[in-house]
C-alpha positions in Angstrom: -31.6 -82.2 -9.1 -28.5 -80.9 -7.4 -26.7 -80.4 -10.7 -29.7 -78.4 -12.1 -29.5 -76.0 -9.1 -25.7 -75.6 -9.6 -26.2 -75.0 -13.3 -29.0 -72.4 -12.6 -26.8 -70.7 -10.0 -23.9 -70.5 -12.4 -26.1 -69.0 -15.2 -27.4 -66.3 -12.8 -23.8 -65.4 -11.7 -22.7 -65.2 -15.3 -25.6 -63.0 -16.2 -24.9 -60.6 -13.2 -21.3 -60.1 -14.3 -22.2 -58.9 -17.8 -21.4 -55.2 -18.2 -24.2 -52.8 -18.9 -24.2 -51.1 -22.3 -22.4 -47.7 -22.2 -24.7 -46.1 -24.8 -28.3 -46.2 -25.6 -29.7 -45.5 -29.1 -32.9 -43.7 -30.2 -34.4 -42.9 -33.6 -36.3 -39.7 -33.8 -36.7 -36.5 -35.8 -35.2 -33.2 -34.7 -37.9 -30.8 -33.4 -35.9 -27.7 -32.5 -32.3 -26.5 -32.5 -31.7 -23.3 -30.6 -28.6 -21.4 -29.5 -28.4 -20.0 -26.0 -25.3 -18.7 -24.1 -22.9 -20.3 -26.6 -24.5 -23.7 -26.2 -26.7 -25.4 -28.7 -29.9 -27.1 -27.4 -31.4 -29.9 -29.4 -34.9 -31.3 -28.8 -36.6 -34.2 -30.6 -40.2 -34.8 -31.5 -40.8 -38.0 -29.5 -37.9 -38.1 -27.1 -38.6 -35.9 -24.1 -35.1 -34.8 -23.2 -33.4 -31.6 -24.3 -29.7 -32.1 -25.0 -27.0 -29.4 -24.7 -24.1 -29.4 -27.2 -21.1 -27.2 -27.4 -21.6 -26.4 -31.1 -18.3 -28.0 -32.1 -19.6 -31.6 -32.4 -19.0 -33.2 -35.8 -22.6 -34.5 -35.9 -24.3 -31.1 -35.5 -24.6 -30.8 -39.3 -26.5 -34.1 -39.4 -28.9 -32.8 -36.8 -29.5 -29.6 -38.8 -30.0 -31.6 -42.0 -32.5 -33.9 -40.3 -34.5 -30.9 -39.1 -34.5 -29.3 -42.6 -35.5 -32.6 -44.4 -37.8 -33.7 -41.6 -36.2 -37.1 -41.6 -35.3 -39.1 -38.5 -31.8 -39.7 -37.3 -30.4 -42.4 -35.0 -28.6 -40.9 -32.1 -26.6 -42.5 -29.3 -26.7 -41.2 -25.7 -24.0 -42.0 -23.2 -25.6 -43.6 -20.1 -23.6 -41.9 -17.4 -23.4 -38.3 -18.7 -26.7 -38.4 -20.8 -24.9 -36.6 -23.7 -25.2 -37.3 -27.4 -22.1 -39.0 -28.5 -22.9 -40.0 -32.1 -25.6 -39.3 -34.8 -26.3 -41.4 -37.9 -28.4 -40.2 -40.7 -30.6 -38.7 -42.1 
């Protein structure tokens, strides 16, 4: 019984030390891309957030293509800053 408790405690400690993922991924279609004050705002159909981009991102063309073709893209959002860091697709 004692060894089971030690094993359980060790597993819990190991689990707690695992780092959290730095990015989160979503798959959605682009709803709207608009330019305002030299920033580009992107909103998605199912995802509630609106993301601001500088307009120089290499993946901006993928977002425009997704909107034009009405096909979903997979995009990755950094957890801390809540900014899009990568886009795959359409």
